[in-house]
N, C-alpha and C positions, 0 to 999 in steps of 0.2 A: 951301903948307902952312907955317904959322909954326913956330918952334922949339918953342914950348910944346906944340902939337898933335903935332908929330913925337916929342917926348919921351914924351908920354902913350901914343902909338901903340907906340913901341918898348918901353915898360914892359909894355904889355898883351901884346905878342908874346913877351917873355921869360918871362912867367908861363904862357902857353898852351903846350900841347904839340900840335904839328901833326904829323899822320901821313899817309902815303900809305896809303890803305885799299884792300884787295883782297877781293873776294868769291870764296872758293875754291869749286871744284866740290864737290858734296856727297860724303860718304863713306858707303859702304854699310855697314850694320850688320846682319849676318845674325842671325836669331833661330830658336830651336828650337820656336816656337809656331806654331799654325795661323793663317793669315790670317783676319781677321774677314770674314764674308760681308756684302756690301753690299746695302742695300735698293734694289730697282729701283723707279724712279718711272715710273708710267704717264703718258705725255704724251697730251693730247687729240689725237685724229686730225684732221689738216687735209687739205684737198683737195690733191692733187698739183699741181705747176706754179706758175706765177707768180700772185701775189695779184691779185684783181680791182681795178679802178680804184676808189680810195677806201677799200679795205680796209687796215687797219693791222695789221701783224704786231708783236706785243709780244715783245721780246727781254728775257730775264732778264739782269741785269748780271753780269759775270764777277767772280771773287773779287778781282782787282786793282782793278776799278772800285768794289767795295764797300769795299775797304780804305782808299780815299781819305777816307771819311767816318767811319772807325772809330778808336777809341782803341787804344793798343798792346795792352792786355789783351783787348779784343774781337778784334783781329786774331789774337793767339796762340790764343784760344779757338776761332776759326773754322777753324784749320788742322787737318787730320786727323792723329790721333796713334796710330791703331790699327795693329796689325801688318798688313802688306799685301804684295802681290807687286810688286816693282819690276823694271824692265828698262831696258837701255841698249845702244847699239851700241859694241863695242870698236873699237880702231884698225884692225882688219882688216875691219870691217863686219859682224861676226857679232853676233847679239843675245844678250846675257847677261841672265839673270833671277836674282833672289834673293828670299827671303822674309824680311821684317824691316822695317827703318827706314832713314831717311837722317839724317845729321848735317850741317847746313849751318853753315859756319864763316866768320866775317868776321875777316880778319887785317890787321895793320899791317905796316910795314917789317920785313923779316927773318922773316916768317911768324910773328909774335907774335899769338896768338889774342886777339881783343877780345871777341867775343860768339859764341854759337852757339844754334841752335834744332834740336830733334829733331822730325821729322815722320814720317808713314808713308812707306813706300818708293815709293808711286805718286804722291806729290806732286811737281808740276813745280817746278823750281828757282826760277822767276820768282815763284811764289806766296809764297815765303818772303822775298824780297828786301826788301820794304818794312818788315815787322816787324823784320827783322835790322838794317836801316839805322836804324830808330828806337832800338833798344837801343844800338847803337854810338854814335849821336849824343849820347846821355845820358852816355857814358863819356869820349869824346875829341872833339877838333875835327880834322876831316880836311880836306885840301886838295882832293882829288878822289876819285872812285870809279873803280875799274878792274874791269870785269866782262867776261865773255865773251858770245857771241851769244845764249845762253839767256835773258839778262836784257834783251833788246832789245824793250821795250814802252814806250809813251808814258807810262803811269802811273809806271813806275819812273824814267824820265828826268826827269819833273816833280819827283818826290821828291828825286832826286839833285841837281838844280839849285837847289831850294828850300833844301836843307840842313837 
């Protein structure tokens, strides 16, 4: 690298703010309202067992797979936002439930919040990771993403490496 290129690169680095980015576990927000009843979808009955030779089973794409082709606004619109029942296991292995919402927070060094998304309590953490990363990417430049095992999905890894 020549001196001119090195000088331009160092000038760009001095202008940019680089952060270590962490995706914190969600925060439960209890509500005093009743959870919204979900509509049950009737799936067409299939024969039990393995499909016959040549028979194709059509799988509906998951929310993470759909998010790869969506804009940020579409991703946020697709997330459930109604009051719902959420549950998790505590450190002793007991199941805890609450009625309300989840607040997903993306933070930088020193636990400084960068962006957040509010969703229903039953939404899995991984479904909010890509929209949250998109919002954060517009605000700062981060060096790497630090997440726990709940975000271990190929779609999230692709988004994290693409930046």
